[in-house]
C-alpha positions as CSV (number, residue, x, y, z in Angstrom):
1,M,0.0,0.0,-0.1
2,V,2.8,2.5,0.7
3,A,4.3,1.7,-2.7
4,S,0.8,2.6,-4.3
5,I,0.4,5.8,-2.0
6,A,3.5,6.6,-3.5
7,V,3.4,5.9,-7.1
8,A,-0.1,8.4,-6.9
9,V,1.5,11.0,-5.0
10,S,3.9,11.4,-7.3
11,G,1.4,11.7,-10.1
12,G,2.4,8.3,-11.5
13,K,-0.7,5.5,-12.8
14,A,0.2,2.2,-12.0
15,R,-0.9,-0.2,-14.7
16,L,-1.2,-3.9,-14.7
17,H,-2.8,-6.1,-17.4
18,R,-6.4,-7.2,-17.1
19,G,-5.4,-10.9,-18.2
20,A,-2.6,-10.8,-15.7
21,F,-4.8,-9.7,-12.9
22,L,-7.4,-12.3,-13.7
23,V,-4.8,-15.1,-13.7
24,A,-3.1,-13.6,-10.1
25,Q,-6.1,-13.7,-8.6
26,G,-6.9,-17.1,-10.1
27,V,-3.8,-18.8,-8.6
28,V,-5.0,-16.9,-5.2
29,G,-7.9,-18.7,-5.0
30,C,-6.5,-21.8,-6.3
31,L,-4.4,-21.1,-3.0
32,I,-7.0,-20.6,-1.2
33,G,-8.8,-23.8,-1.8
34,H,-6.0,-26.3,-2.3
35,G,-5.3,-25.0,1.8
36,V,-8.9,-26.2,2.7
37,P,-9.0,-29.9,3.4
38,A,-11.8,-32.0,2.4
39,P,-13.6,-32.5,6.2
40,A,-14.0,-28.9,6.7
41,L,-16.2,-28.7,3.9
42,G,-18.6,-30.8,5.4
43,E,-18.1,-28.4,8.7
44,I,-19.0,-25.5,7.0
45,A,-22.0,-26.9,4.7
46,A,-23.4,-28.4,8.6
47,N,-22.9,-24.8,10.1
48,W,-23.3,-22.6,7.0
49,P,-26.1,-20.2,9.2
50,L,-23.1,-19.3,11.6
51,L,-21.1,-18.3,8.4
52,I,-23.8,-16.7,6.7
53,G,-25.4,-14.9,9.6
54,P,-21.9,-12.0,10.3
55,I,-21.1,-11.5,6.8
56,A,-24.9,-10.6,5.6
57,A,-24.4,-7.9,8.7
58,I,-21.0,-6.7,7.9
59,T,-22.3,-6.7,4.7
60,L,-25.0,-4.8,5.8
61,A,-23.3,-2.4,8.2
62,S,-20.8,-1.4,5.8
63,S,-23.6,-0.1,3.1
64,L,-25.0,1.6,5.2
65,L,-22.0,3.2,6.5
66,G,-20.9,4.0,3.2
67,R,-24.4,5.6,2.0
68,A,-24.3,7.6,5.3
69,I,-20.9,9.2,4.7
70,A,-21.6,9.5,0.8
71,R,-24.9,11.3,2.3
72,T,-23.0,13.7,4.5
73,G,-20.6,14.5,2.2
74,V,-17.4,13.4,3.9
75,L,-16.2,11.6,1.3
76,P,-17.2,11.7,-2.7
77,A,-20.0,9.4,-3.2
78,T,-18.4,6.4,-4.8
79,T,-15.1,6.8,-2.8
80,A,-17.5,6.4,0.3
81,V,-19.1,3.4,-1.3
82,W,-16.5,1.6,-2.1
83,G,-14.5,2.4,0.0
84,S,-16.6,0.7,2.8
85,S,-17.1,-2.3,1.2
86,P,-15.5,-5.0,3.4
87,G,-12.3,-7.0,2.4
88,A,-10.9,-7.4,-1.0
89,A,-9.1,-4.3,-1.2
90,A,-7.7,-5.2,-4.4
91,A,-10.5,-6.3,-6.4
92,M,-12.0,-3.0,-4.2
93,T,-9.6,-0.7,-6.0
94,L,-10.2,-1.8,-9.5
95,M,-14.1,-1.8,-9.4
96,S,-13.8,1.4,-7.4
97,Q,-11.7,2.9,-10.3
98,S,-14.1,1.6,-12.8
99,Y,-17.1,3.7,-11.1
100,G,-14.8,6.6,-11.0
101,A,-13.8,6.9,-7.4
102,T,-10.4,8.1,-6.2
103,S,-8.4,5.0,-6.5
104,A,-5.7,6.5,-3.6
105,S,-8.4,6.9,-0.9
106,S,-10.4,3.8,-1.7
107,P,-8.4,1.6,0.0
108,L,-7.3,3.8,2.6
109,C,-11.0,3.7,4.1
110,N,-10.8,-0.1,4.3
111,T,-7.5,-0.3,5.8
112,P,-8.0,-0.6,9.8
113,A,-6.9,1.6,12.5
114,S,-3.7,0.5,14.6
């Protein structure tokens, strides 16, 4: 993220071929899939409400927060909406650029305070 901020502040633009990005995302997905043991899938299926409930709650809360930030004008609307999206910072940054959000500030909205 520090390198991304440095490039943005210096006026540069980081460009990545869409095919390379999709291949990289596919490799990460395969690595995650390979790390999940088969017996765990049965446990996940048996306890799916415990997984879906918090995911739905977090998604709803972040959507409402993004809408509130956009309506108050604290941040530009697209930056507020995409910046409050939970997780997936790389994908969120690329999607936010497609919708006109500030690519430098969208990931910072999603960074937890230390």
